[in-house]
mmCIF entry with sequence, helices, sheets and N, C-alpha, C, O atoms, coordinates in Angstrom:
data_MODEL
# 
_entry.id   MODEL 
# 
_entity.id                         1 
_entity.type                       polymer 
_entity.pdbx_number_of_molecules   1 
# 
_entity_poly.entity_id                      1 
_entity_poly.type                           'polypeptide(L)' 
_entity_poly.nstd_linkage                   no 
_entity_poly.nstd_monomer                   no 
_entity_poly.pdbx_seq_one_letter_code       MQFVFYYGSNGTGALIASSQGDSTYAIFTRDQKYGIQAPFFA 
_entity_poly.pdbx_seq_one_letter_code_can   MQFVFYYGSNGTGALIASSQGDSTYAIFTRDQKYGIQAPFFA 
_entity_poly.pdbx_strand_id                 A 
# 
loop_
_entity_poly_seq.entity_id 
_entity_poly_seq.num 
_entity_poly_seq.mon_id 
_entity_poly_seq.hetero 
1 1  MET n 
1 2  GLN n 
1 3  PHE n 
1 4  VAL n 
1 5  PHE n 
1 6  TYR n 
1 7  TYR n 
1 8  GLY n 
1 9  SER n 
1 10 ASN n 
1 11 GLY n 
1 12 THR n 
1 13 GLY n 
1 14 ALA n 
1 15 LEU n 
1 16 ILE n 
1 17 ALA n 
1 18 SER n 
1 19 SER n 
1 20 GLN n 
1 21 GLY n 
1 22 ASP n 
1 23 SER n 
1 24 THR n 
1 25 TYR n 
1 26 ALA n 
1 27 ILE n 
1 28 PHE n 
1 29 THR n 
1 30 ARG n 
1 31 ASP n 
1 32 GLN n 
1 33 LYS n 
1 34 TYR n 
1 35 GLY n 
1 36 ILE n 
1 37 GLN n 
1 38 ALA n 
1 39 PRO n 
1 40 PHE n 
1 41 PHE n 
1 42 ALA n 
# 
_struct_asym.id          A 
_struct_asym.entity_id   1 
# 
loop_
_struct_sheet.id 
_struct_sheet.type 
_struct_sheet.number_strands 
_struct_sheet.details 
AA1 ? 4 ? 
AA2 ? 4 ? 
# 
loop_
_struct_sheet_order.sheet_id 
_struct_sheet_order.range_id_1 
_struct_sheet_order.range_id_2 
_struct_sheet_order.offset 
_struct_sheet_order.sense 
AA1 1 2 ? anti-parallel 
AA1 2 3 ? anti-parallel 
AA1 3 4 ? anti-parallel 
AA2 1 2 ? anti-parallel 
AA2 2 3 ? anti-parallel 
AA2 3 4 ? anti-parallel 
# 
loop_
_struct_sheet_range.sheet_id 
_struct_sheet_range.id 
_struct_sheet_range.beg_label_comp_id 
_struct_sheet_range.beg_label_asym_id 
_struct_sheet_range.beg_label_seq_id 
_struct_sheet_range.pdbx_beg_PDB_ins_code 
_struct_sheet_range.end_label_comp_id 
_struct_sheet_range.end_label_asym_id 
_struct_sheet_range.end_label_seq_id 
_struct_sheet_range.pdbx_end_PDB_ins_code 
_struct_sheet_range.beg_auth_comp_id 
_struct_sheet_range.beg_auth_asym_id 
_struct_sheet_range.beg_auth_seq_id 
_struct_sheet_range.end_auth_comp_id 
_struct_sheet_range.end_auth_asym_id 
_struct_sheet_range.end_auth_seq_id 
AA1 1 GLN A 2  ? TYR A 7  ? GLN A 2  TYR A 7  
AA1 2 GLY A 13 ? SER A 19 ? GLY A 13 SER A 19 
AA1 3 THR A 24 ? ASP A 31 ? THR A 24 ASP A 31 
AA1 4 GLY A 35 ? ILE A 36 ? GLY A 35 ILE A 36 
AA2 1 GLN A 2  ? TYR A 7  ? GLN A 2  TYR A 7  
AA2 2 GLY A 13 ? SER A 19 ? GLY A 13 SER A 19 
AA2 3 THR A 24 ? ASP A 31 ? THR A 24 ASP A 31 
AA2 4 PHE A 40 ? PHE A 41 ? PHE A 40 PHE A 41 
# 
loop_
_atom_site.group_PDB 
_atom_site.id 
_atom_site.type_symbol 
_atom_site.label_atom_id 
_atom_site.label_alt_id 
_atom_site.label_comp_id 
_atom_site.label_asym_id 
_atom_site.label_entity_id 
_atom_site.label_seq_id 
_atom_site.pdbx_PDB_ins_code 
_atom_site.Cartn_x 
_atom_site.Cartn_y 
_atom_site.Cartn_z 
_atom_site.occupancy 
_atom_site.B_iso_or_equiv 
_atom_site.pdbx_formal_charge 
_atom_site.auth_seq_id 
_atom_site.auth_comp_id 
_atom_site.auth_asym_id 
_atom_site.auth_atom_id 
_atom_site.pdbx_PDB_model_num 
ATOM 1   N N  . MET A 1 1  ? 9.397   -7.486 8.374   1.00 0.00 ? 1  MET A N  1 
ATOM 2   C CA . MET A 1 1  ? 8.465   -6.850 7.479   1.00 0.00 ? 1  MET A CA 1 
ATOM 3   C C  . MET A 1 1  ? 7.165   -6.673 8.234   1.00 0.00 ? 1  MET A C  1 
ATOM 4   O O  . MET A 1 1  ? 6.705   -7.592 8.912   1.00 0.00 ? 1  MET A O  1 
ATOM 5   N N  . GLN A 1 2  ? 6.574   -5.501 8.120   1.00 0.00 ? 2  GLN A N  1 
ATOM 6   C CA . GLN A 1 2  ? 5.283   -5.204 8.738   1.00 0.00 ? 2  GLN A CA 1 
ATOM 7   C C  . GLN A 1 2  ? 4.330   -4.711 7.664   1.00 0.00 ? 2  GLN A C  1 
ATOM 8   O O  . GLN A 1 2  ? 4.749   -4.098 6.682   1.00 0.00 ? 2  GLN A O  1 
ATOM 9   N N  . PHE A 1 3  ? 3.036   -4.982 7.856   1.00 0.00 ? 3  PHE A N  1 
ATOM 10  C CA . PHE A 1 3  ? 2.011   -4.586 6.903   1.00 0.00 ? 3  PHE A CA 1 
ATOM 11  C C  . PHE A 1 3  ? 0.914   -3.815 7.605   1.00 0.00 ? 3  PHE A C  1 
ATOM 12  O O  . PHE A 1 3  ? 0.529   -4.135 8.730   1.00 0.00 ? 3  PHE A O  1 
ATOM 13  N N  . VAL A 1 4  ? 0.413   -2.790 6.920   1.00 0.00 ? 4  VAL A N  1 
ATOM 14  C CA . VAL A 1 4  ? -0.702  -2.002 7.424   1.00 0.00 ? 4  VAL A CA 1 
ATOM 15  C C  . VAL A 1 4  ? -1.707  -1.859 6.287   1.00 0.00 ? 4  VAL A C  1 
ATOM 16  O O  . VAL A 1 4  ? -1.338  -1.519 5.163   1.00 0.00 ? 4  VAL A O  1 
ATOM 17  N N  . PHE A 1 5  ? -2.990  -2.121 6.587   1.00 0.00 ? 5  PHE A N  1 
ATOM 18  C CA . PHE A 1 5  ? -4.056  -1.933 5.603   1.00 0.00 ? 5  PHE A CA 1 
ATOM 19  C C  . PHE A 1 5  ? -4.800  -0.657 5.936   1.00 0.00 ? 5  PHE A C  1 
ATOM 20  O O  . PHE A 1 5  ? -5.210  -0.448 7.078   1.00 0.00 ? 5  PHE A O  1 
ATOM 21  N N  . TYR A 1 6  ? -4.975  0.196  4.938   1.00 0.00 ? 6  TYR A N  1 
ATOM 22  C CA . TYR A 1 6  ? -5.751  1.417  5.078   1.00 0.00 ? 6  TYR A CA 1 
ATOM 23  C C  . TYR A 1 6  ? -6.991  1.288  4.223   1.00 0.00 ? 6  TYR A C  1 
ATOM 24  O O  . TYR A 1 6  ? -6.893  1.093  3.012   1.00 0.00 ? 6  TYR A O  1 
ATOM 25  N N  . TYR A 1 7  ? -8.156  1.393  4.836   1.00 0.00 ? 7  TYR A N  1 
ATOM 26  C CA . TYR A 1 7  ? -9.423  1.277  4.118   1.00 0.00 ? 7  TYR A CA 1 
ATOM 27  C C  . TYR A 1 7  ? -10.016 2.655  3.908   1.00 0.00 ? 7  TYR A C  1 
ATOM 28  O O  . TYR A 1 7  ? -10.341 3.344  4.875   1.00 0.00 ? 7  TYR A O  1 
ATOM 29  N N  . GLY A 1 8  ? -10.163 3.069  2.652   1.00 0.00 ? 8  GLY A N  1 
ATOM 30  C CA . GLY A 1 8  ? -10.785 4.329  2.322   1.00 0.00 ? 8  GLY A CA 1 
ATOM 31  C C  . GLY A 1 8  ? -12.243 4.122  1.928   1.00 0.00 ? 8  GLY A C  1 
ATOM 32  O O  . GLY A 1 8  ? -12.771 3.014  2.024   1.00 0.00 ? 8  GLY A O  1 
ATOM 33  N N  . SER A 1 9  ? -12.874 5.178  1.492   1.00 0.00 ? 9  SER A N  1 
ATOM 34  C CA . SER A 1 9  ? -14.276 5.083  1.080   1.00 0.00 ? 9  SER A CA 1 
ATOM 35  C C  . SER A 1 9  ? -14.383 4.617  -0.369  1.00 0.00 ? 9  SER A C  1 
ATOM 36  O O  . SER A 1 9  ? -13.434 4.743  -1.143  1.00 0.00 ? 9  SER A O  1 
ATOM 37  N N  . ASN A 1 10 ? -15.526 4.089  -0.722  1.00 0.00 ? 10 ASN A N  1 
ATOM 38  C CA . ASN A 1 10 ? -15.850 3.684  -2.099  1.00 0.00 ? 10 ASN A CA 1 
ATOM 39  C C  . ASN A 1 10 ? -14.842 2.696  -2.697  1.00 0.00 ? 10 ASN A C  1 
ATOM 40  O O  . ASN A 1 10 ? -14.496 2.807  -3.873  1.00 0.00 ? 10 ASN A O  1 
ATOM 41  N N  . GLY A 1 11 ? -14.370 1.732  -1.899  1.00 0.00 ? 11 GLY A N  1 
ATOM 42  C CA . GLY A 1 11 ? -13.477 0.714  -2.418  1.00 0.00 ? 11 GLY A CA 1 
ATOM 43  C C  . GLY A 1 11 ? -12.031 1.126  -2.581  1.00 0.00 ? 11 GLY A C  1 
ATOM 44  O O  . GLY A 1 11 ? -11.254 0.389  -3.188  1.00 0.00 ? 11 GLY A O  1 
ATOM 45  N N  . THR A 1 12 ? -11.647 2.262  -2.067  1.00 0.00 ? 12 THR A N  1 
ATOM 46  C CA . THR A 1 12 ? -10.260 2.711  -2.150  1.00 0.00 ? 12 THR A CA 1 
ATOM 47  C C  . THR A 1 12 ? -9.504  2.255  -0.912  1.00 0.00 ? 12 THR A C  1 
ATOM 48  O O  . THR A 1 12 ? -10.106 1.821  0.070   1.00 0.00 ? 12 THR A O  1 
ATOM 49  N N  . GLY A 1 13 ? -8.208  2.354  -0.962  1.00 0.00 ? 13 GLY A N  1 
ATOM 50  C CA . GLY A 1 13 ? -7.394  2.019  0.192   1.00 0.00 ? 13 GLY A CA 1 
ATOM 51  C C  . GLY A 1 13 ? -5.953  1.776  -0.225  1.00 0.00 ? 13 GLY A C  1 
ATOM 52  O O  . GLY A 1 13 ? -5.553  2.066  -1.353  1.00 0.00 ? 13 GLY A O  1 
ATOM 53  N N  . ALA A 1 14 ? -5.190  1.241  0.704   1.00 0.00 ? 14 ALA A N  1 
ATOM 54  C CA . ALA A 1 14 ? -3.775  1.001  0.438   1.00 0.00 ? 14 ALA A CA 1 
ATOM 55  C C  . ALA A 1 14 ? -3.249  -0.082 1.353   1.00 0.00 ? 14 ALA A C  1 
ATOM 56  O O  . ALA A 1 14 ? -3.757  -0.293 2.454   1.00 0.00 ? 14 ALA A O  1 
ATOM 57  N N  . LEU A 1 15 ? -2.229  -0.759 0.880   1.00 0.00 ? 15 LEU A N  1 
ATOM 58  C CA . LEU A 1 15 ? -1.446  -1.684 1.684   1.00 0.00 ? 15 LEU A CA 1 
ATOM 59  C C  . LEU A 1 15 ? -0.063  -1.055 1.806   1.00 0.00 ? 15 LEU A C  1 
ATOM 60  O O  . LEU A 1 15 ? 0.575   -0.747 0.799   1.00 0.00 ? 15 LEU A O  1 
ATOM 61  N N  . ILE A 1 16 ? 0.393   -0.867 3.022   1.00 0.00 ? 16 ILE A N  1 
ATOM 62  C CA . ILE A 1 16 ? 1.712   -0.280 3.253   1.00 0.00 ? 16 ILE A CA 1 
ATOM 63  C C  . ILE A 1 16 ? 2.577   -1.355 3.894   1.00 0.00 ? 16 ILE A C  1 
ATOM 64  O O  . ILE A 1 16 ? 2.245   -1.881 4.957   1.00 0.00 ? 16 ILE A O  1 
ATOM 65  N N  . ALA A 1 17 ? 3.684   -1.676 3.243   1.00 0.00 ? 17 ALA A N  1 
ATOM 66  C CA . ALA A 1 17 ? 4.629   -2.679 3.752   1.00 0.00 ? 17 ALA A CA 1 
ATOM 67  C C  . ALA A 1 17 ? 5.926   -1.967 4.107   1.00 0.00 ? 17 ALA A C  1 
ATOM 68  O O  . ALA A 1 17 ? 6.461   -1.197 3.310   1.00 0.00 ? 17 ALA A O  1 
ATOM 69  N N  . SER A 1 18 ? 6.424   -2.232 5.307   1.00 0.00 ? 18 SER A N  1 
ATOM 70  C CA . SER A 1 18 ? 7.685   -1.611 5.724   1.00 0.00 ? 18 SER A CA 1 
ATOM 71  C C  . SER A 1 18 ? 8.728   -2.687 6.018   1.00 0.00 ? 18 SER A C  1 
ATOM 72  O O  . SER A 1 18 ? 8.414   -3.765 6.524   1.00 0.00 ? 18 SER A O  1 
ATOM 73  N N  . SER A 1 19 ? 9.963   -2.366 5.689   1.00 0.00 ? 19 SER A N  1 
ATOM 74  C CA . SER A 1 19 ? 11.082  -3.255 5.942   1.00 0.00 ? 19 SER A CA 1 
ATOM 75  C C  . SER A 1 19 ? 12.031  -2.563 6.932   1.00 0.00 ? 19 SER A C  1 
ATOM 76  O O  . SER A 1 19 ? 12.613  -1.526 6.614   1.00 0.00 ? 19 SER A O  1 
ATOM 77  N N  . GLN A 1 20 ? 12.178  -3.117 8.087   1.00 0.00 ? 20 GLN A N  1 
ATOM 78  C CA . GLN A 1 20 ? 13.046  -2.510 9.100   1.00 0.00 ? 20 GLN A CA 1 
ATOM 79  C C  . GLN A 1 20 ? 14.529  -2.726 8.762   1.00 0.00 ? 20 GLN A C  1 
ATOM 80  O O  . GLN A 1 20 ? 15.385  -1.970 9.221   1.00 0.00 ? 20 GLN A O  1 
ATOM 81  N N  . GLY A 1 21 ? 14.829  -3.746 7.967   1.00 0.00 ? 21 GLY A N  1 
ATOM 82  C CA . GLY A 1 21 ? 16.204  -4.042 7.643   1.00 0.00 ? 21 GLY A CA 1 
ATOM 83  C C  . GLY A 1 21 ? 16.896  -2.940 6.859   1.00 0.00 ? 21 GLY A C  1 
ATOM 84  O O  . GLY A 1 21 ? 18.053  -2.617 7.126   1.00 0.00 ? 21 GLY A O  1 
ATOM 85  N N  . ASP A 1 22 ? 16.181  -2.350 5.877   1.00 0.00 ? 22 ASP A N  1 
ATOM 86  C CA . ASP A 1 22 ? 16.773  -1.283 5.072   1.00 0.00 ? 22 ASP A CA 1 
ATOM 87  C C  . ASP A 1 22 ? 15.944  -0.010 5.087   1.00 0.00 ? 22 ASP A C  1 
ATOM 88  O O  . ASP A 1 22 ? 16.142  0.874  4.253   1.00 0.00 ? 22 ASP A O  1 
ATOM 89  N N  . SER A 1 23 ? 15.005  0.086  6.043   1.00 0.00 ? 23 SER A N  1 
ATOM 90  C CA . SER A 1 23 ? 14.210  1.310  6.288   1.00 0.00 ? 23 SER A CA 1 
ATOM 91  C C  . SER A 1 23 ? 13.477  1.768  5.019   1.00 0.00 ? 23 SER A C  1 
ATOM 92  O O  . SER A 1 23 ? 13.496  2.956  4.695   1.00 0.00 ? 23 SER A O  1 
ATOM 93  N N  . THR A 1 24 ? 12.833  0.844  4.302   1.00 0.00 ? 24 THR A N  1 
ATOM 94  C CA . THR A 1 24 ? 12.065  1.216  3.121   1.00 0.00 ? 24 THR A CA 1 
ATOM 95  C C  . THR A 1 24 ? 10.594  0.876  3.304   1.00 0.00 ? 24 THR A C  1 
ATOM 96  O O  . THR A 1 24 ? 10.228  0.071  4.160   1.00 0.00 ? 24 THR A O  1 
ATOM 97  N N  . TYR A 1 25 ? 9.761   1.502  2.487   1.00 0.00 ? 25 TYR A N  1 
ATOM 98  C CA . TYR A 1 25 ? 8.329   1.280  2.485   1.00 0.00 ? 25 TYR A CA 1 
ATOM 99  C C  . TYR A 1 25 ? 7.871   1.009  1.056   1.00 0.00 ? 25 TYR A C  1 
ATOM 100 O O  . TYR A 1 25 ? 8.404   1.588  0.110   1.00 0.00 ? 25 TYR A O  1 
ATOM 101 N N  . ALA A 1 26 ? 6.891   0.138  0.901   1.00 0.00 ? 26 ALA A N  1 
ATOM 102 C CA . ALA A 1 26 ? 6.229   -0.074 -0.397  1.00 0.00 ? 26 ALA A CA 1 
ATOM 103 C C  . ALA A 1 26 ? 4.755   0.191  -0.173  1.00 0.00 ? 26 ALA A C  1 
ATOM 104 O O  . ALA A 1 26 ? 4.156   -0.356 0.753   1.00 0.00 ? 26 ALA A O  1 
ATOM 105 N N  . ILE A 1 27 ? 4.161   1.034  -1.022  1.00 0.00 ? 27 ILE A N  1 
ATOM 106 C CA . ILE A 1 27 ? 2.764   1.412  -0.893  1.00 0.00 ? 27 ILE A CA 1 
ATOM 107 C C  . ILE A 1 27 ? 2.001   0.955  -2.114  1.00 0.00 ? 27 ILE A C  1 
ATOM 108 O O  . ILE A 1 27 ? 2.286   1.395  -3.228  1.00 0.00 ? 27 ILE A O  1 
ATOM 109 N N  . PHE A 1 28 ? 1.031   0.074  -1.918  1.00 0.00 ? 28 PHE A N  1 
ATOM 110 C CA . PHE A 1 28 ? 0.178   -0.428 -2.999  1.00 0.00 ? 28 PHE A CA 1 
ATOM 111 C C  . PHE A 1 28 ? -1.179  0.234  -2.830  1.00 0.00 ? 28 PHE A C  1 
ATOM 112 O O  . PHE A 1 28 ? -1.828  0.046  -1.801  1.00 0.00 ? 28 PHE A O  1 
ATOM 113 N N  . THR A 1 29 ? -1.628  1.012  -3.824  1.00 0.00 ? 29 THR A N  1 
ATOM 114 C CA . THR A 1 29 ? -2.920  1.677  -3.724  1.00 0.00 ? 29 THR A CA 1 
ATOM 115 C C  . THR A 1 29 ? -3.989  0.847  -4.420  1.00 0.00 ? 29 THR A C  1 
ATOM 116 O O  . THR A 1 29 ? -3.692  0.032  -5.294  1.00 0.00 ? 29 THR A O  1 
ATOM 117 N N  . ARG A 1 30 ? -5.236  1.066  -4.020  1.00 0.00 ? 30 ARG A N  1 
ATOM 118 C CA . ARG A 1 30 ? -6.354  0.312  -4.581  1.00 0.00 ? 30 ARG A CA 1 
ATOM 119 C C  . ARG A 1 30 ? -7.519  1.238  -4.817  1.00 0.00 ? 30 ARG A C  1 
ATOM 120 O O  . ARG A 1 30 ? -7.838  2.067  -3.965  1.00 0.00 ? 30 ARG A O  1 
ATOM 121 N N  . ASP A 1 31 ? -8.165  1.108  -5.970  1.00 0.00 ? 31 ASP A N  1 
ATOM 122 C CA . ASP A 1 31 ? -9.425  1.799  -6.203  1.00 0.00 ? 31 ASP A CA 1 
ATOM 123 C C  . ASP A 1 31 ? -10.324 0.932  -7.073  1.00 0.00 ? 31 ASP A C  1 
ATOM 124 O O  . ASP A 1 31 ? -9.871  -0.066 -7.636  1.00 0.00 ? 31 ASP A O  1 
ATOM 125 N N  . GLN A 1 32 ? -11.574 1.300  -7.186  1.00 0.00 ? 32 GLN A N  1 
ATOM 126 C CA . GLN A 1 32 ? -12.535 0.477  -7.922  1.00 0.00 ? 32 GLN A CA 1 
ATOM 127 C C  . GLN A 1 32 ? -12.261 0.454  -9.410  1.00 0.00 ? 32 GLN A C  1 
ATOM 128 O O  . GLN A 1 32 ? -12.509 -0.557 -10.066 1.00 0.00 ? 32 GLN A O  1 
ATOM 129 N N  . LYS A 1 33 ? -11.750 1.555  -9.962  1.00 0.00 ? 33 LYS A N  1 
ATOM 130 C CA . LYS A 1 33 ? -11.558 1.629  -11.399 1.00 0.00 ? 33 LYS A CA 1 
ATOM 131 C C  . LYS A 1 33 ? -10.338 0.845  -11.872 1.00 0.00 ? 33 LYS A C  1 
ATOM 132 O O  . LYS A 1 33 ? -10.411 0.148  -12.885 1.00 0.00 ? 33 LYS A O  1 
ATOM 133 N N  . TYR A 1 34 ? -9.224  0.948  -11.159 1.00 0.00 ? 34 TYR A N  1 
ATOM 134 C CA . TYR A 1 34 ? -7.980  0.356  -11.629 1.00 0.00 ? 34 TYR A CA 1 
ATOM 135 C C  . TYR A 1 34 ? -7.493  -0.848 -10.826 1.00 0.00 ? 34 TYR A C  1 
ATOM 136 O O  . TYR A 1 34 ? -6.515  -1.485 -11.219 1.00 0.00 ? 34 TYR A O  1 
ATOM 137 N N  . GLY A 1 35 ? -8.137  -1.171 -9.733  1.00 0.00 ? 35 GLY A N  1 
ATOM 138 C CA . GLY A 1 35 ? -7.678  -2.283 -8.903  1.00 0.00 ? 35 GLY A CA 1 
ATOM 139 C C  . GLY A 1 35 ? -6.402  -1.919 -8.155  1.00 0.00 ? 35 GLY A C  1 
ATOM 140 O O  . GLY A 1 35 ? -6.209  -0.762 -7.781  1.00 0.00 ? 35 GLY A O  1 
ATOM 141 N N  . ILE A 1 36 ? -5.539  -2.890 -7.936  1.00 0.00 ? 36 ILE A N  1 
ATOM 142 C CA . ILE A 1 36 ? -4.299  -2.646 -7.203  1.00 0.00 ? 36 ILE A CA 1 
ATOM 143 C C  . ILE A 1 36 ? -3.259  -2.093 -8.172  1.00 0.00 ? 36 ILE A C  1 
ATOM 144 O O  . ILE A 1 36 ? -3.041  -2.639 -9.254  1.00 0.00 ? 36 ILE A O  1 
ATOM 145 N N  . GLN A 1 37 ? -2.626  -1.006 -7.763  1.00 0.00 ? 37 GLN A N  1 
ATOM 146 C CA . GLN A 1 37 ? -1.621  -0.351 -8.590  1.00 0.00 ? 37 GLN A CA 1 
ATOM 147 C C  . GLN A 1 37 ? -0.230  -0.802 -8.198  1.00 0.00 ? 37 GLN A C  1 
ATOM 148 O O  . GLN A 1 37 ? -0.031  -1.393 -7.137  1.00 0.00 ? 37 GLN A O  1 
ATOM 149 N N  . ALA A 1 38 ? 0.735   -0.516 -9.067  1.00 0.00 ? 38 ALA A N  1 
ATOM 150 C CA . ALA A 1 38 ? 2.126   -0.861 -8.815  1.00 0.00 ? 38 ALA A CA 1 
ATOM 151 C C  . ALA A 1 38 ? 2.613   -0.172 -7.538  1.00 0.00 ? 38 ALA A C  1 
ATOM 152 O O  . ALA A 1 38 ? 2.099   0.883  -7.165  1.00 0.00 ? 38 ALA A O  1 
ATOM 153 N N  . PRO A 1 39 ? 3.583   -0.757 -6.885  1.00 0.00 ? 39 PRO A N  1 
ATOM 154 C CA . PRO A 1 39 ? 4.041   -0.174 -5.629  1.00 0.00 ? 39 PRO A CA 1 
ATOM 155 C C  . PRO A 1 39 ? 4.852   1.089  -5.824  1.00 0.00 ? 39 PRO A C  1 
ATOM 156 O O  . PRO A 1 39 ? 5.479   1.298  -6.862  1.00 0.00 ? 39 PRO A O  1 
ATOM 157 N N  . PHE A 1 40 ? 4.824   1.918  -4.808  1.00 0.00 ? 40 PHE A N  1 
ATOM 158 C CA . PHE A 1 40 ? 5.669   3.102  -4.703  1.00 0.00 ? 40 PHE A CA 1 
ATOM 159 C C  . PHE A 1 40 ? 6.652   2.821  -3.580  1.00 0.00 ? 40 PHE A C  1 
ATOM 160 O O  . PHE A 1 40 ? 6.238   2.507  -2.464  1.00 0.00 ? 40 PHE A O  1 
ATOM 161 N N  . PHE A 1 41 ? 7.928   2.927  -3.849  1.00 0.00 ? 41 PHE A N  1 
ATOM 162 C CA . PHE A 1 41 ? 8.948   2.657  -2.830  1.00 0.00 ? 41 PHE A CA 1 
ATOM 163 C C  . PHE A 1 41 ? 9.492   3.971  -2.297  1.00 0.00 ? 41 PHE A C  1 
ATOM 164 O O  . PHE A 1 41 ? 9.810   4.880  -3.064  1.00 0.00 ? 41 PHE A O  1 
ATOM 165 N N  . ALA A 1 42 ? 9.597   4.064  -0.985  1.00 0.00 ? 42 ALA A N  1 
ATOM 166 C CA . ALA A 1 42 ? 10.113  5.276  -0.352  1.00 0.00 ? 42 ALA A CA 1 
ATOM 167 C C  . ALA A 1 42 ? 11.253  4.932  0.566   1.00 0.00 ? 42 ALA A C  1 
ATOM 168 O O  . ALA A 1 42 ? 11.827  5.820  1.196   1.00 0.00 ? 42 ALA A O  1 
# 
C-alpha cells in the first residue's frame, strides 16, 4: 500500500492510497466546508 498527499489551496486536498496487490486506488478528498469525504475507489 502506498499513500500520496495532495495539498490544494484554501484547505483543500486529497489522500490517494494505492494497492499494488489488486491494482486499486482509494481517493479521500478534503475541503474546509465538509472535511474529509468518503473514498472513491477506482
